[in-house]
C-alpha atoms as an extended CHARMM CRD file, in Angstrom:
* protein
*
       309  EXT
         1         1  MET       CA            110.1130000000      134.0140000000       78.7130000000  PROA      1               0.0000000000
         2         2  LEU       CA            113.5360000000      136.0940000000       77.7920000000  PROA      2               0.0000000000
         3         3  ALA       CA            114.3090000000      133.1220000000       75.3570000000  PROA      3               0.0000000000
         4         4  LEU       CA            110.9330000000      133.6430000000       73.7140000000  PROA      4               0.0000000000
         5         5  THR       CA            111.1990000000      136.9720000000       73.2460000000  PROA      5               0.0000000000
         6         6  VAL       CA            114.7960000000      136.8280000000       71.5660000000  PROA      6               0.0000000000
         7         7  TRP       CA            113.3460000000      133.9560000000       69.4400000000  PROA      7               0.0000000000
         8         8  PHE       CA            110.2780000000      135.8150000000       68.1700000000  PROA      8               0.0000000000
         9         9  ILE       CA            112.5050000000      138.9790000000       67.4730000000  PROA      9               0.0000000000
        10        10  TYR       CA            115.1190000000      136.7690000000       65.3230000000  PROA      10              0.0000000000
        11        11  GLU       CA            112.2810000000      134.8070000000       63.7910000000  PROA      11              0.0000000000
        12        12  ARG       CA            110.3560000000      138.1860000000       62.6090000000  PROA      12              0.0000000000
        13        13  ILE       CA            113.5100000000      139.8230000000       61.3370000000  PROA      13              0.0000000000
        14        14  PHE       CA            114.9140000000      136.9180000000       59.5280000000  PROA      14              0.0000000000
        15        15  THR       CA            111.8100000000      135.5770000000       57.8160000000  PROA      15              0.0000000000
        16        16  THR       CA            110.8940000000      139.1220000000       56.6810000000  PROA      16              0.0000000000
        17        17  LYS       CA            110.7960000000      138.0730000000       52.5010000000  PROA      17              0.0000000000
        18        18  ASN       CA            112.3400000000      141.0550000000       51.2590000000  PROA      18              0.0000000000
        19        19  LEU       CA            114.9420000000      141.4960000000       54.1560000000  PROA      19              0.0000000000
        20        20  ARG       CA            117.9960000000      141.8320000000       51.8110000000  PROA      20              0.0000000000
        21        21  GLU       CA            116.3160000000      144.1700000000       49.7040000000  PROA      21              0.0000000000
        22        22  ILE       CA            115.1100000000      146.3680000000       52.6800000000  PROA      22              0.0000000000
        23        23  GLY       CA            118.8520000000      146.0560000000       54.0640000000  PROA      23              0.0000000000
        24        24  ASP       CA            120.2440000000      147.2640000000       51.1200000000  PROA      24              0.0000000000
        25        25  TYR       CA            117.8840000000      150.1230000000       50.7210000000  PROA      25              0.0000000000
        26        26  PHE       CA            118.3580000000      151.1120000000       54.3840000000  PROA      26              0.0000000000
        27        27  GLU       CA            122.2990000000      150.9540000000       54.0010000000  PROA      27              0.0000000000
        28        28  SER       CA            122.2740000000      153.0950000000       50.7490000000  PROA      28              0.0000000000
        29        29  HSD       CA            119.9680000000      155.8730000000       52.5990000000  PROA      29              0.0000000000
        30        30  LEU       CA            122.0950000000      155.8790000000       55.8110000000  PROA      30              0.0000000000
        31        31  PHE       CA            125.1770000000      156.8560000000       54.0340000000  PROA      31              0.0000000000
        32        32  ASP       CA            123.5740000000      159.9760000000       52.5520000000  PROA      32              0.0000000000
        33        33  THR       CA            124.6700000000      162.5550000000       54.6750000000  PROA      33              0.0000000000
        34        34  SER       CA            121.7840000000      164.7930000000       53.6100000000  PROA      34              0.0000000000
        35        35  ARG       CA            119.3010000000      162.2160000000       55.2070000000  PROA      35              0.0000000000
        36        36  GLN       CA            121.5140000000      160.8240000000       58.1970000000  PROA      36              0.0000000000
        37        37  TRP       CA            119.7720000000      163.1540000000       60.8280000000  PROA      37              0.0000000000
        38        38  MET       CA            116.2850000000      161.9040000000       59.9050000000  PROA      38              0.0000000000
        39        39  PHE       CA            117.1280000000      158.4300000000       61.0080000000  PROA      39              0.0000000000
        40        40  PHE       CA            119.0130000000      159.2260000000       64.1560000000  PROA      40              0.0000000000
        41        41  LEU       CA            116.4850000000      161.7630000000       65.1630000000  PROA      41              0.0000000000
        42        42  SER       CA            113.8760000000      158.7630000000       64.9390000000  PROA      42              0.0000000000
        43        43  LEU       CA            116.2680000000      156.7610000000       67.5910000000  PROA      43              0.0000000000
        44        44  VAL       CA            116.3370000000      159.9550000000       69.8720000000  PROA      44              0.0000000000
        45        45  LEU       CA            112.5920000000      160.2920000000       69.6750000000  PROA      45              0.0000000000
        46        46  MET       CA            112.1900000000      156.6290000000       70.7380000000  PROA      46              0.0000000000
        47        47  ILE       CA            113.7230000000      157.4200000000       74.0390000000  PROA      47              0.0000000000
        48        48  PHE       CA            111.2320000000      160.3070000000       74.4620000000  PROA      48              0.0000000000
        49        49  ASN       CA            108.3970000000      157.9760000000       73.3670000000  PROA      49              0.0000000000
        50        50  TRP       CA            108.9600000000      155.1160000000       76.1610000000  PROA      50              0.0000000000
        51        51  GLY       CA            110.0030000000      158.1080000000       78.6560000000  PROA      51              0.0000000000
        52        52  ILE       CA            106.9760000000      159.9760000000       78.5150000000  PROA      52              0.0000000000
        53        53  GLU       CA            105.0110000000      156.4880000000       78.9320000000  PROA      53              0.0000000000
        54        54  ALA       CA            106.8780000000      155.9640000000       81.8850000000  PROA      54              0.0000000000
        55        55  VAL       CA            105.9260000000      159.5220000000       83.2230000000  PROA      55              0.0000000000
        56        56  LYS       CA            102.2310000000      158.9530000000       82.4940000000  PROA      56              0.0000000000
        57        57  TRP       CA            102.4700000000      155.1540000000       84.3150000000  PROA      57              0.0000000000
        58        58  ARG       CA            104.2040000000      156.6380000000       87.3140000000  PROA      58              0.0000000000
        59        59  LEU       CA            101.6270000000      159.3490000000       87.5180000000  PROA      59              0.0000000000
        60        60  LEU       CA             98.9160000000      157.0930000000       87.9560000000  PROA      60              0.0000000000
        61        61  ILE       CA            100.6960000000      154.1650000000       89.8790000000  PROA      61              0.0000000000
        62        62  LEU       CA            101.8190000000      156.4500000000       92.5330000000  PROA      62              0.0000000000
        63        63  LYS       CA             98.3510000000      156.2480000000       93.8330000000  PROA      63              0.0000000000
        64        64  ILE       CA             99.3470000000      152.7620000000       95.2490000000  PROA      64              0.0000000000
        65        65  GLU       CA            103.0200000000      152.8930000000       95.3940000000  PROA      65              0.0000000000
        66        66  ASN       CA            105.8460000000      155.3760000000       95.2490000000  PROA      66              0.0000000000
        67        67  ILE       CA            108.3270000000      154.8820000000       92.5960000000  PROA      67              0.0000000000
        68        68  THR       CA            110.6790000000      156.7490000000       90.7290000000  PROA      68              0.0000000000
        69        69  PHE       CA            110.9750000000      157.8340000000       87.0800000000  PROA      69              0.0000000000
        70        70  ILE       CA            113.7310000000      155.3860000000       86.4750000000  PROA      70              0.0000000000
        71        71  GLN       CA            111.8820000000      152.4680000000       88.1520000000  PROA      71              0.0000000000
        72        72  SER       CA            108.8300000000      153.2400000000       85.8510000000  PROA      72              0.0000000000
        73        73  PHE       CA            111.3220000000      153.4890000000       82.8380000000  PROA      73              0.0000000000
        74        74  LYS       CA            112.4210000000      149.9050000000       83.7950000000  PROA      74              0.0000000000
        75        75  ALA       CA            109.2800000000      148.7970000000       83.9970000000  PROA      75              0.0000000000
        76        76  ILE       CA            107.9350000000      150.2340000000       80.8160000000  PROA      76              0.0000000000
        77        77  LEU       CA            110.7880000000      148.3090000000       78.8510000000  PROA      77              0.0000000000
        78        78  SER       CA            109.8700000000      144.9830000000       80.8940000000  PROA      78              0.0000000000
        79        79  GLY       CA            106.6950000000      145.3510000000       79.7970000000  PROA      79              0.0000000000
        80        80  VAL       CA            107.6410000000      145.6260000000       76.1500000000  PROA      80              0.0000000000
        81        81  THR       CA            109.9360000000      142.7020000000       76.4100000000  PROA      81              0.0000000000
        82        82  VAL       CA            107.1730000000      140.5190000000       77.6330000000  PROA      82              0.0000000000
        83        83  SER       CA            104.5990000000      141.8440000000       75.3520000000  PROA      83              0.0000000000
        84        84  VAL       CA            106.5180000000      140.8040000000       72.3240000000  PROA      84              0.0000000000
        85        85  PHE       CA            104.9760000000      137.1050000000       72.1660000000  PROA      85              0.0000000000
        86        86  THR       CA            101.3910000000      138.0270000000       73.4030000000  PROA      86              0.0000000000
        87        87  PRO       CA             98.3560000000      138.7370000000       71.3140000000  PROA      87              0.0000000000
        88        88  ASN       CA             97.9930000000      142.4090000000       71.2100000000  PROA      88              0.0000000000
        89        89  ARG       CA            100.5820000000      142.9840000000       73.6140000000  PROA      89              0.0000000000
        90        90  ILE       CA             98.5380000000      141.9900000000       76.6300000000  PROA      90              0.0000000000
        91        91  GLY       CA            101.7210000000      140.5490000000       78.2620000000  PROA      91              0.0000000000
        92        92  GLU       CA            102.8000000000      144.2930000000       78.5870000000  PROA      92              0.0000000000
        93        93  TYR       CA            100.6070000000      144.5110000000       81.9160000000  PROA      93              0.0000000000
        94        94  ALA       CA            102.4880000000      141.4050000000       83.5820000000  PROA      94              0.0000000000
        95        95  GLY       CA            106.0340000000      142.8790000000       82.5860000000  PROA      95              0.0000000000
        96        96  ARG       CA            105.6010000000      146.2490000000       84.0600000000  PROA      96              0.0000000000
        97        97  VAL       CA            104.0270000000      144.9680000000       87.6140000000  PROA      97              0.0000000000
        98        98  VAL       CA            107.2520000000      143.0960000000       88.2800000000  PROA      98              0.0000000000
        99        99  TYR       CA            108.5330000000      146.3140000000       89.4770000000  PROA      99              0.0000000000
       100       100  ILE       CA            105.8760000000      146.7540000000       91.9780000000  PROA      100             0.0000000000
       101       101  GLN       CA            107.2260000000      145.8830000000       95.1140000000  PROA      101             0.0000000000
       102       102  HSD       CA            104.7360000000      146.5410000000       97.9160000000  PROA      102             0.0000000000
       103       103  ALA       CA            101.3740000000      147.2060000000       96.3980000000  PROA      103             0.0000000000
       104       104  ASP       CA             98.8350000000      145.1800000000       95.1910000000  PROA      104             0.0000000000
       105       105  ARG       CA             99.8800000000      143.9850000000       91.4720000000  PROA      105             0.0000000000
       106       106  ILE       CA             96.4730000000      143.3510000000       90.1110000000  PROA      106             0.0000000000
       107       107  LYS       CA             95.5800000000      146.7990000000       91.0180000000  PROA      107             0.0000000000
       108       108  ALA       CA             98.8370000000      148.0140000000       89.2220000000  PROA      108             0.0000000000
       109       109  ALA       CA             97.7920000000      146.0890000000       86.0370000000  PROA      109             0.0000000000
       110       110  LEU       CA             94.3870000000      147.5630000000       86.4010000000  PROA      110             0.0000000000
       111       111  ILE       CA             95.8560000000      151.2030000000       86.3650000000  PROA      111             0.0000000000
       112       112  THR       CA             98.0040000000      150.0500000000       83.5230000000  PROA      112             0.0000000000
       113       113  VAL       CA             94.9050000000      149.1190000000       81.6650000000  PROA      113             0.0000000000
       114       114  ILE       CA             93.9520000000      153.1190000000       82.1300000000  PROA      114             0.0000000000
       115       115  THR       CA             97.1600000000      154.0890000000       80.7960000000  PROA      115             0.0000000000
       116       116  SER       CA             96.5580000000      151.9510000000       77.7160000000  PROA      116             0.0000000000
       117       117  LEU       CA             93.0560000000      153.5400000000       77.4500000000  PROA      117             0.0000000000
       118       118  SER       CA             94.3700000000      156.8330000000       77.5120000000  PROA      118             0.0000000000
       119       119  GLN       CA             96.4440000000      156.2100000000       74.4610000000  PROA      119             0.0000000000
       120       120  LEU       CA             93.6780000000      154.2530000000       72.8790000000  PROA      120             0.0000000000
       121       121  THR       CA             91.3900000000      157.2600000000       73.1210000000  PROA      121             0.0000000000
       122       122  ILE       CA             93.9640000000      159.4980000000       71.5330000000  PROA      122             0.0000000000
       123       123  THR       CA             94.5650000000      157.1050000000       68.6110000000  PROA      123             0.0000000000
       124       124  LEU       CA             90.8450000000      156.7330000000       67.8400000000  PROA      124             0.0000000000
       125       125  ILE       CA             89.8170000000      160.5570000000       68.3380000000  PROA      125             0.0000000000
       126       126  LEU       CA             92.6320000000      161.6610000000       65.8700000000  PROA      126             0.0000000000
       127       127  GLY       CA             92.4650000000      158.6910000000       63.5650000000  PROA      127             0.0000000000
       128       128  ALA       CA             88.4770000000      158.7630000000       63.1140000000  PROA      128             0.0000000000
       129       129  LEU       CA             89.0880000000      162.5850000000       62.5640000000  PROA      129             0.0000000000
       130       130  ALA       CA             91.7240000000      161.8000000000       59.7370000000  PROA      130             0.0000000000
       131       131  LEU       CA             89.7580000000      159.0240000000       58.4220000000  PROA      131             0.0000000000
       132       132  LEU       CA             86.9400000000      161.3400000000       57.6050000000  PROA      132             0.0000000000
       133       133  PHE       CA             89.0720000000      163.8400000000       55.6380000000  PROA      133             0.0000000000
       134       134  TYR       CA             90.8630000000      160.8810000000       54.0680000000  PROA      134             0.0000000000
       135       135  LEU       CA             87.4510000000      159.6600000000       53.0110000000  PROA      135             0.0000000000
       136       136  ASN       CA             86.2880000000      163.0980000000       51.6600000000  PROA      136             0.0000000000
       137       137  GLU       CA             89.8290000000      163.7040000000       49.8430000000  PROA      137             0.0000000000
       138       138  HSD       CA             90.2090000000      160.1560000000       48.0300000000  PROA      138             0.0000000000
       139       139  HSD       CA             86.8170000000      158.7690000000       47.9360000000  PROA      139             0.0000000000
       140       140  GLY       CA             84.3160000000      161.4690000000       48.2780000000  PROA      140             0.0000000000
       141       141  ASP       CA             82.9330000000      160.9700000000       44.8080000000  PROA      141             0.0000000000
       142       142  VAL       CA             82.2150000000      157.2690000000       45.6490000000  PROA      142             0.0000000000
       143       143  ILE       CA             80.6070000000      157.5850000000       49.3780000000  PROA      143             0.0000000000
       144       144  GLY       CA             78.8830000000      161.2950000000       48.5600000000  PROA      144             0.0000000000
       145       145  ASP       CA             78.3010000000      164.5880000000       50.4370000000  PROA      145             0.0000000000
       146       146  LEU       CA             75.6480000000      163.2490000000       52.6390000000  PROA      146             0.0000000000
       147       147  SER       CA             77.6120000000      160.2250000000       53.7160000000  PROA      147             0.0000000000
       148       148  ILE       CA             80.6690000000      162.5730000000       54.8030000000  PROA      148             0.0000000000
       149       149  TYR       CA             77.9610000000      165.0260000000       56.5130000000  PROA      149             0.0000000000
       150       150  ILE       CA             76.4220000000      162.1400000000       58.4750000000  PROA      150             0.0000000000
       151       151  GLY       CA             80.0480000000      160.9990000000       59.4350000000  PROA      151             0.0000000000
       152       152  VAL       CA             81.0720000000      164.4520000000       60.9310000000  PROA      152             0.0000000000
       153       153  GLN       CA             77.9760000000      164.1940000000       63.0340000000  PROA      153             0.0000000000
       154       154  LEU       CA             78.6010000000      160.8070000000       64.1400000000  PROA      154             0.0000000000
       155       155  TYR       CA             82.3740000000      162.0100000000       64.7600000000  PROA      155             0.0000000000
       156       156  ILE       CA             81.2080000000      164.7910000000       67.0480000000  PROA      156             0.0000000000
       157       157  VAL       CA             79.2210000000      162.4390000000       68.9660000000  PROA      157             0.0000000000
       158       158  PHE       CA             81.9450000000      159.9730000000       69.3210000000  PROA      158             0.0000000000
       159       159  PHE       CA             84.4340000000      162.5020000000       70.3470000000  PROA      159             0.0000000000
       160       160  VAL       CA             82.4170000000      163.8460000000       72.9810000000  PROA      160             0.0000000000
       161       161  LEU       CA             81.1920000000      160.4280000000       74.3550000000  PROA      161             0.0000000000
       162       162  SER       CA             85.0520000000      159.1620000000       74.3060000000  PROA      162             0.0000000000
       163       163  LEU       CA             86.2450000000      162.1170000000       76.2140000000  PROA      163             0.0000000000
       164       164  LEU       CA             83.5050000000      161.7650000000       78.8460000000  PROA      164             0.0000000000
       165       165  VAL       CA             83.8190000000      158.3100000000       79.3750000000  PROA      165             0.0000000000
       166       166  PHE       CA             87.8630000000      158.4490000000       80.0640000000  PROA      166             0.0000000000
       167       167  LEU       CA             87.5110000000      161.4880000000       82.2480000000  PROA      167             0.0000000000
       168       168  ASN       CA             84.8850000000      159.8920000000       84.1660000000  PROA      168             0.0000000000
       169       169  THR       CA             86.3060000000      156.3840000000       84.8380000000  PROA      169             0.0000000000
       170       170  SER       CA             84.7360000000      156.3290000000       88.1880000000  PROA      170             0.0000000000
       171       171  VAL       CA             81.4160000000      155.7810000000       86.7750000000  PROA      171             0.0000000000
       172       172  ILE       CA             83.0110000000      152.1390000000       85.9190000000  PROA      172             0.0000000000
       173       173  SER       CA             83.4160000000      151.8520000000       89.2470000000  PROA      173             0.0000000000
       174       174  LEU       CA             79.8300000000      152.8020000000       90.2540000000  PROA      174             0.0000000000
       175       175  ILE       CA             78.5650000000      150.2920000000       87.5530000000  PROA      175             0.0000000000
       176       176  LEU       CA             80.6460000000      147.4750000000       88.5720000000  PROA      176             0.0000000000
       177       177  SER       CA             79.8980000000      148.0290000000       92.3630000000  PROA      177             0.0000000000
       178       178  ARG       CA             76.1760000000      147.6210000000       91.4270000000  PROA      178             0.0000000000
       179       179  ILE       CA             76.6460000000      144.2710000000       90.3200000000  PROA      179             0.0000000000
       180       180  LYS       CA             76.2510000000      142.1450000000       93.5480000000  PROA      180             0.0000000000
       181       181  PHE       CA             78.7090000000      138.9790000000       92.3340000000  PROA      181             0.0000000000
       182       182  LEU       CA             81.4470000000      141.7290000000       91.4830000000  PROA      182             0.0000000000
       183       183  ALA       CA             81.2810000000      144.0990000000       94.3840000000  PROA      183             0.0000000000
       184       184  ASP       CA             81.2950000000      141.0620000000       96.8470000000  PROA      184             0.0000000000
       185       185  ARG       CA             84.2550000000      139.7770000000       95.4670000000  PROA      185             0.0000000000
       186       186  PHE       CA             86.4400000000      142.2420000000       93.7600000000  PROA      186             0.0000000000
       187       187  LYS       CA             85.4920000000      145.5080000000       95.5650000000  PROA      187             0.0000000000
       188       188  LYS       CA             89.2150000000      146.5870000000       96.2390000000  PROA      188             0.0000000000
       189       189  TYR       CA             89.9920000000      146.1200000000       92.7020000000  PROA      189             0.0000000000
       190       190  ILE       CA             86.6240000000      147.7580000000       91.4160000000  PROA      190             0.0000000000
       191       191  ASP       CA             87.7660000000      150.9390000000       93.3870000000  PROA      191             0.0000000000
       192       192  VAL       CA             90.8000000000      151.4640000000       91.2530000000  PROA      192             0.0000000000
       193       193  PHE       CA             88.7780000000      153.1860000000       88.6570000000  PROA      193             0.0000000000
       194       194  ALA       CA             87.4800000000      155.6710000000       91.0630000000  PROA      194             0.0000000000
       195       195  TYR       CA             91.1060000000      156.6600000000       92.3120000000  PROA      195             0.0000000000
       196       196  TYR       CA             91.8550000000      159.5550000000       89.6180000000  PROA      196             0.0000000000
       197       197  SER       CA             90.2110000000      162.9380000000       89.2960000000  PROA      197             0.0000000000
       198       198  GLN       CA             89.1390000000      164.6640000000       86.0870000000  PROA      198             0.0000000000
       199       199  LEU       CA             92.3720000000      166.8520000000       86.1930000000  PROA      199             0.0000000000
       200       200  GLU       CA             94.7110000000      163.7960000000       86.7010000000  PROA      200             0.0000000000
       201       201  LEU       CA             92.7670000000      161.7120000000       83.9170000000  PROA      201             0.0000000000
       202       202  ALA       CA             93.4240000000      164.9020000000       81.2160000000  PROA      202             0.0000000000
       203       203  GLN       CA             96.8350000000      164.9980000000       82.3020000000  PROA      203             0.0000000000
       204       204  THR       CA             97.2000000000      161.2680000000       81.3020000000  PROA      204             0.0000000000
       205       205  LEU       CA             95.4980000000      162.2510000000       77.9440000000  PROA      205             0.0000000000
       206       206  LEU       CA             97.7090000000      165.1140000000       77.2690000000  PROA      206             0.0000000000
       207       207  LEU       CA            100.9320000000      162.7950000000       77.9730000000  PROA      207             0.0000000000
       208       208  SER       CA             99.2490000000      160.4180000000       75.3950000000  PROA      208             0.0000000000
       209       209  LEU       CA             98.8320000000      162.9140000000       72.9740000000  PROA      209             0.0000000000
       210       210  ILE       CA            102.4760000000      164.0700000000       73.2160000000  PROA      210             0.0000000000
       211       211  ARG       CA            103.4430000000      160.5860000000       72.5900000000  PROA      211             0.0000000000
       212       212  TYR       CA            101.1960000000      160.1670000000       69.8600000000  PROA      212             0.0000000000
       213       213  ILE       CA            102.6090000000      163.1670000000       68.2790000000  PROA      213             0.0000000000
       214       214  ILE       CA            106.1230000000      161.8990000000       69.0050000000  PROA      214             0.0000000000
       215       215  PHE       CA            106.0340000000      158.6730000000       67.2190000000  PROA      215             0.0000000000
       216       216  SER       CA            103.8870000000      160.3780000000       64.3520000000  PROA      216             0.0000000000
       217       217  ILE       CA            107.0290000000      162.6460000000       63.6180000000  PROA      217             0.0000000000
       218       218  GLN       CA            109.1450000000      159.4520000000       63.8960000000  PROA      218             0.0000000000
       219       219  TYR       CA            107.1240000000      158.0280000000       61.1450000000  PROA      219             0.0000000000
       220       220  TYR       CA            107.3950000000      161.0440000000       58.9980000000  PROA      220             0.0000000000
       221       221  LEU       CA            110.9020000000      161.3890000000       59.6550000000  PROA      221             0.0000000000
       222       222  LEU       CA            111.4670000000      157.7190000000       58.2910000000  PROA      222             0.0000000000
       223       223  LEU       CA            109.1340000000      157.8270000000       55.4050000000  PROA      223             0.0000000000
       224       224  ARG       CA            111.3850000000      161.2050000000       54.1550000000  PROA      224             0.0000000000
       225       225  PHE       CA            114.3640000000      158.9780000000       54.8580000000  PROA      225             0.0000000000
       226       226  PHE       CA            113.3680000000      156.2760000000       52.5320000000  PROA      226             0.0000000000
       227       227  ASN       CA            112.5940000000      158.7260000000       50.1290000000  PROA      227             0.0000000000
       228       228  VAL       CA            108.8920000000      158.3040000000       50.0020000000  PROA      228             0.0000000000
       229       229  ASP       CA            107.5170000000      161.1150000000       48.4570000000  PROA      229             0.0000000000
       230       230  ILE       CA            104.8700000000      162.7120000000       51.1120000000  PROA      230             0.0000000000
       231       231  THR       CA            104.1330000000      166.3290000000       52.1390000000  PROA      231             0.0000000000
       232       232  ILE       CA            103.7380000000      167.1550000000       55.7360000000  PROA      232             0.0000000000
       233       233  THR       CA             99.9840000000      168.1370000000       54.9890000000  PROA      233             0.0000000000
       234       234  GLN       CA             99.5970000000      164.5200000000       53.5950000000  PROA      234             0.0000000000
       235       235  ALA       CA            101.4320000000      162.8570000000       56.5840000000  PROA      235             0.0000000000
       236       236  ILE       CA             98.9710000000      164.7990000000       59.1090000000  PROA      236             0.0000000000
       237       237  LEU       CA             96.1260000000      163.1780000000       57.4560000000  PROA      237             0.0000000000
       238       238  LEU       CA             97.6300000000      159.6120000000       56.3320000000  PROA      238             0.0000000000
       239       239  ILE       CA             99.6350000000      158.6750000000       59.6810000000  PROA      239             0.0000000000
       240       240  PRO       CA             96.6180000000      158.8820000000       62.0720000000  PROA      240             0.0000000000
       241       241  VAL       CA             94.8860000000      156.5960000000       59.3550000000  PROA      241             0.0000000000
       242       242  TYR       CA             97.4920000000      154.3170000000       59.0700000000  PROA      242             0.0000000000
       243       243  PHE       CA             97.5790000000      153.8590000000       63.1330000000  PROA      243             0.0000000000
       244       244  ILE       CA             94.0180000000      153.5410000000       63.5360000000  PROA      244             0.0000000000
       245       245  THR       CA             94.0120000000      151.1020000000       60.8970000000  PROA      245             0.0000000000
       246       246  LEU       CA             96.7840000000      149.1120000000       62.7250000000  PROA      246             0.0000000000
       247       247  THR       CA             94.6110000000      149.5640000000       66.1340000000  PROA      247             0.0000000000
       248       248  ALA       CA             91.7220000000      147.8860000000       64.4660000000  PROA      248             0.0000000000
       249       249  ILE       CA             93.4650000000      144.8050000000       63.2270000000  PROA      249             0.0000000000
       250       250  PRO       CA             94.2020000000      142.0330000000       66.1640000000  PROA      250             0.0000000000
       251       251  THR       CA             97.4530000000      140.5480000000       65.8500000000  PROA      251             0.0000000000
       252       252  ILE       CA            100.4370000000      139.1960000000       67.6440000000  PROA      252             0.0000000000
       253       253  THR       CA            103.8190000000      140.9560000000       67.6310000000  PROA      253             0.0000000000
       254       254  LEU       CA            105.3300000000      137.7970000000       65.5330000000  PROA      254             0.0000000000
       255       255  ALA       CA            102.8710000000      138.5420000000       62.9380000000  PROA      255             0.0000000000
       256       256  GLU       CA            102.5290000000      142.2780000000       62.9910000000  PROA      256             0.0000000000
       257       257  LEU       CA            105.4850000000      143.3120000000       60.9980000000  PROA      257             0.0000000000
       258       258  GLY       CA            103.6810000000      141.6000000000       57.8990000000  PROA      258             0.0000000000
       259       259  VAL       CA            100.3750000000      143.7650000000       58.7580000000  PROA      259             0.0000000000
       260       260  ARG       CA            102.2030000000      146.9610000000       59.3250000000  PROA      260             0.0000000000
       261       261  GLU       CA            103.7250000000      146.5760000000       55.6140000000  PROA      261             0.0000000000
       262       262  VAL       CA            100.3320000000      145.8380000000       54.0710000000  PROA      262             0.0000000000
       263       263  VAL       CA             98.5970000000      148.7720000000       55.8310000000  PROA      263             0.0000000000
       264       264  ALA       CA            101.2370000000      151.0640000000       55.2060000000  PROA      264             0.0000000000
       265       265  ILE       CA            101.1320000000      150.3490000000       51.2670000000  PROA      265             0.0000000000
       266       266  SER       CA             97.4710000000      150.6470000000       51.3570000000  PROA      266             0.0000000000
       267       267  VAL       CA             97.3360000000      153.9250000000       53.0520000000  PROA      267             0.0000000000
       268       268  PHE       CA            100.3160000000      155.8470000000       51.6030000000  PROA      268             0.0000000000
       269       269  SER       CA            100.0690000000      154.6090000000       48.1790000000  PROA      269             0.0000000000
       270       270  VAL       CA             97.3430000000      157.2480000000       47.4160000000  PROA      270             0.0000000000
       271       271  VAL       CA             99.9510000000      159.8970000000       47.5350000000  PROA      271             0.0000000000
       272       272  ALA       CA            103.2110000000      158.0160000000       46.6380000000  PROA      272             0.0000000000
       273       273  GLU       CA            104.4650000000      155.3110000000       44.6550000000  PROA      273             0.0000000000
       274       274  ASN       CA            107.8260000000      154.0930000000       46.6390000000  PROA      274             0.0000000000
       275       275  GLU       CA            106.4700000000      151.0490000000       48.2720000000  PROA      275             0.0000000000
       276       276  LEU       CA            109.8720000000      149.9220000000       49.0910000000  PROA      276             0.0000000000
       277       277  GLY       CA            110.2550000000      152.8980000000       50.9100000000  PROA      277             0.0000000000
       278       278  MET       CA            106.8500000000      152.3520000000       52.6370000000  PROA      278             0.0000000000
       279       279  VAL       CA            107.9060000000      148.6450000000       53.6320000000  PROA      279             0.0000000000
       280       280  SER       CA            111.2370000000      149.8570000000       54.8060000000  PROA      280             0.0000000000
       281       281  THR       CA            109.7820000000      152.4780000000       57.1170000000  PROA      281             0.0000000000
       282       282  SER       CA            107.1780000000      149.9110000000       58.6210000000  PROA      282             0.0000000000
       283       283  PHE       CA            110.0190000000      147.6870000000       59.4420000000  PROA      283             0.0000000000
       284       284  VAL       CA            112.5470000000      149.9880000000       60.7980000000  PROA      284             0.0000000000
       285       285  ILE       CA            109.9050000000      151.7750000000       62.8700000000  PROA      285             0.0000000000
       286       286  TRP       CA            109.1600000000      148.1890000000       64.3340000000  PROA      286             0.0000000000
       287       287  LEU       CA            112.7950000000      147.8040000000       65.2630000000  PROA      287             0.0000000000
       288       288  ILE       CA            113.2180000000      150.9940000000       66.7540000000  PROA      288             0.0000000000
       289       289  ASN       CA            110.0720000000      151.2990000000       68.9470000000  PROA      289             0.0000000000
       290       290  LEU       CA            109.6720000000      147.6090000000       69.6040000000  PROA      290             0.0000000000
       291       291  ALA       CA            112.2280000000      145.1780000000       68.7490000000  PROA      291             0.0000000000
       292       292  LEU       CA            115.1800000000      147.4650000000       70.3120000000  PROA      292             0.0000000000
       293       293  PRO       CA            113.0910000000      148.3490000000       73.6380000000  PROA      293             0.0000000000
       294       294  ALA       CA            112.2650000000      144.7410000000       73.9570000000  PROA      294             0.0000000000
       295       295  LEU       CA            115.7270000000      143.6830000000       73.8070000000  PROA      295             0.0000000000
       296       296  VAL       CA            117.1290000000      146.1260000000       76.4790000000  PROA      296             0.0000000000
       297       297  GLY       CA            114.2740000000      145.4740000000       78.5420000000  PROA      297             0.0000000000
       298       298  MET       CA            115.3350000000      141.8940000000       78.8110000000  PROA      298             0.0000000000
       299       299  VAL       CA            118.1350000000      143.0630000000       81.2490000000  PROA      299             0.0000000000
       300       300  PHE       CA            115.5100000000      144.8470000000       83.5220000000  PROA      300             0.0000000000
       301       301  VAL       CA            113.3190000000      141.7260000000       83.5300000000  PROA      301             0.0000000000
       302       302  LEU       CA            116.4860000000      139.6060000000       84.3690000000  PROA      302             0.0000000000
       303       303  ARG       CA            117.3100000000      141.8560000000       87.0210000000  PROA      303             0.0000000000
       304       304  ALA       CA            113.8140000000      142.1720000000       88.7510000000  PROA      304             0.0000000000
       305       305  LYS       CA            114.0950000000      138.1340000000       88.7370000000  PROA      305             0.0000000000
       306       306  LEU       CA            117.5710000000      138.1350000000       90.5130000000  PROA      306             0.0000000000
       307       307  PHE       CA            116.5220000000      140.7930000000       92.9260000000  PROA      307             0.0000000000
       308       308  LYS       CA            113.4350000000      138.9030000000       93.8960000000  PROA      308             0.0000000000
       309       309  GLU       CA            115.2960000000      135.3450000000       94.1180000000  PROA      309             0.0000000000
């Protein structure tokens, strides 16, 4: 498994068609003292990004096992390591539960689903709102005012339903428990979705929002670092559109970088012309937020295996 992680990262990096061009472009900007702080701040924010995810996972996993923040952080990075070579990073669940010592690991995996749903809910809510403004701003003459008006009404319904569904995950337990086949065999797992109060779930959403803001700032900083001419106002609109578009496209990590590059050019080219800067931003954000944590997580996966042996 660890060999696969290394191979996937190596393959993704060194088969990138414009790797040399990106490398030269990155080097020329890194030695620009007026821009260095943007890159290094993005690196620091990566730690906060995964640190908040560790806080969020620990908040929920405490219902079944008492773990420390450090254990949670190790579990998060282990999940990143395993997720590298799985479709849509579903291996993240298996990687995290390695650090569950006493509790039921299937329950832990289901709790991890709740943490993922919280992040997805924030991505969809903010992305859909930004998409409405994006369509109105850049394609309003094509789709018309009526379509925008209908879109606003649908968004309000979507916003309310999204919050209601996530803040009432106990309803999932109630519905599944009414299905006799599932209730007879999997009741103890179905009950996981009823463990949390609305306040606890709201805290999870808030942490997801903070994390979303952090990697949005990372993306803006790197766009500016690579000299993509975009204002803060434009970034607030376009970055959520970029994230929601990525979310809607099923990928495995091996192919994800190429998808990121295409989506970045499609989204940001409406306000800027520096396509190499957009591609470089996507590549470096992938390295910082995924490849680097995956390599660090290998150490924790290995240690967990040795400890169990």
